[in-house]
C-alpha positions in Angstrom: 70.2 -106.2 9.2 68.8 -103.0 10.9 70.7 -100.3 12.6 68.9 -99.1 15.7 71.5 -96.9 17.4 74.6 -95.1 16.4 77.0 -94.1 19.2 79.4 -91.3 18.6 82.0 -90.2 21.1 82.7 -86.5 21.1 84.5 -83.9 23.2 82.1 -81.3 21.9 78.5 -80.6 22.8 76.4 -83.3 20.9 73.6 -80.7 20.1 76.1 -78.7 18.1 77.2 -81.7 16.1 73.6 -82.8 15.3 73.5 -81.2 11.8 76.9 -82.7 10.9 75.9 -86.1 12.1 72.7 -86.1 10.1 74.6 -85.0 7.0 77.1 -87.8 7.4 74.4 -90.4 7.9 72.5 -89.1 4.9 75.7 -89.3 2.8 76.4 -92.9 4.0 72.8 -94.1 3.4 70.2 -91.7 1.9 67.3 -94.0 2.9 68.2 -94.0 6.6 66.1 -91.6 8.7 67.7 -90.1 11.9 64.8 -89.7 14.3 66.6 -88.2 17.2 70.0 -87.4 18.5 70.3 -87.9 22.2 73.4 -87.8 24.5 74.1 -91.1 26.2 73.6 -89.3 29.6 70.0 -88.6 28.6 69.4 -92.2 27.7 70.8 -93.4 31.0 68.8 -90.8 32.9 65.6 -91.9 31.2 66.4 -95.6 32.0 67.2 -94.8 35.6 64.3 -92.4 36.3 61.9 -95.2 37.6 64.6 -96.6 39.8 65.5 -93.2 41.2 61.8 -92.5 41.9 61.4 -95.8 43.7 64.5 -95.2 45.8 63.5 -91.7 46.7 60.1 -93.0 47.8 61.7 -95.8 49.8 64.0 -93.3 51.5 61.1 -91.1 52.4 59.1 -94.0 53.8 62.2 -95.2 55.7 62.6 -91.7 57.2 58.9 -91.7 58.2 59.3 -95.1 59.8 62.3 -93.9 61.7 60.4 -90.9 62.9 57.4 -93.0 64.0 59.8 -95.4 65.8 61.4 -92.5 67.6 58.0 -91.2 68.7 56.9 -94.6 69.8 60.1 -95.2 71.7 59.8 -91.8 73.4 56.3 -92.7 74.5 57.3 -96.2 75.7 60.1 -94.8 77.8 57.8 -92.1 79.2 55.3 -94.8 80.1 58.0 -96.9 81.8 59.2 -93.8 83.8 55.6 -93.1 84.9 55.2 -96.7 86.0 58.5 -96.5 88.0 57.7 -93.1 89.6 57.6 -94.6 93.1 60.9 -96.6 92.6 62.6 -93.5 91.3 61.2 -91.5 94.2 62.6 -94.0 96.7 66.0 -93.9 94.9 66.0 -90.2 95.1 64.9 -90.2 98.8 67.8 -92.6 99.5 70.3 -90.2 98.0 70.4 -90.9 94.3 71.4 -87.8 92.4 69.7 -86.7 89.2 72.6 -87.9 87.1 72.2 -91.4 88.7 68.5 -91.5 87.7 69.3 -90.3 84.2 72.0 -92.9 83.8 69.7 -95.6 85.1 66.8 -94.9 82.7 68.8 -93.9 79.7 71.3 -96.6 80.2 68.6 -99.3 80.2 67.2 -98.0 76.9 70.6 -97.8 75.3 71.4 -101.3 76.4 68.2 -102.6 74.9 68.9 -100.6 71.7 72.3 -102.2 71.5 70.7 -105.7 71.8 68.1 -104.8 69.2 70.9 -103.5 66.9 72.9 -106.8 67.3 69.8 -108.9 66.5 68.9 -106.6 63.5 72.5 -106.8 62.1 72.4 -110.6 62.4 69.0 -110.8 60.6 70.3 -108.3 57.9 73.4 -110.3 57.3 71.4 -113.5 57.0 68.9 -112.0 54.6 71.4 -109.9 52.6 71.3 -112.1 49.5 67.5 -111.7 49.2 68.0 -108.0 48.8 70.7 -108.2 46.1 68.2 -107.7 43.1 66.9 -104.5 44.7 70.4 -102.9 45.2 72.2 -100.9 42.6 75.9 -100.1 43.1 75.9 -101.3 46.7 76.8 -104.7 48.1 74.2 -106.2 50.4 76.8 -106.8 53.1 78.7 -103.5 52.7 80.2 -102.8 56.1 80.1 -99.0 55.7 76.4 -98.9 55.0 75.6 -101.3 57.8 77.7 -99.4 60.3 76.2 -96.0 59.3 72.6 -97.3 59.5 73.3 -99.0 62.8 74.9 -95.9 64.2 71.9 -93.8 63.0 69.4 -96.1 64.6 71.3 -96.1 67.9 71.6 -92.4 67.8 67.8 -92.0 67.2 67.1 -94.5 70.1 69.4 -92.6 72.4 67.9 -89.2 71.4 64.3 -90.4 71.6 64.8 -91.8 75.1 66.6 -88.8 76.5 63.5 -86.5 77.1 61.7 -89.2 79.3 65.0 -90.0 81.1 65.4 -86.2 81.7 61.9 -86.0 83.1 62.7 -88.9 85.5 65.4 -86.8 87.0 62.8 -84.1 87.9 60.7 -86.5 90.0 60.5 -85.1 93.6 60.9 -87.9 96.1 58.1 -86.8 98.5 55.6 -86.1 95.7 56.3 -89.5 94.1 55.8 -91.3 97.4 52.6 -89.4 98.2 51.1 -90.0 94.7 51.7 -93.8 94.7 49.8 -94.4 98.0 
């Protein structure tokens, strides 16, 4: 029978007890060679290092994807506003205030974002068990995580659409009607 590891619980610093531990082991078995003395925290850190790296990389890639999605959404809303320049000009000519135009454009994007979030949550809940092997210390259907991520995505969608919606409020009715002819 071989002894691979010896675990010693101490209140003191393990490095300061290394010499005493080696002496006690040598006294118990003179043929046993102590190769290294490592705190359990160090062993756990070594075992978790690849997982931490992978999660850091996944987090960075998720942030990059979120940024790209925000830029894409901003461009899409700007394109939609450009396509609706005449409509917005007519609305403004008929008396719509800047706030009404902002509410119209921004409200439509937020409504679509809410629909997308609902669909995304349904898919995430349905596929949650497939992710279980990849998660450590988090349940796949943890309400707090899902709510936080959903709120983050909705906030990014709302913020990304705001510049184009704001630009829509600056459309001059006469200029919009002249350009579209």
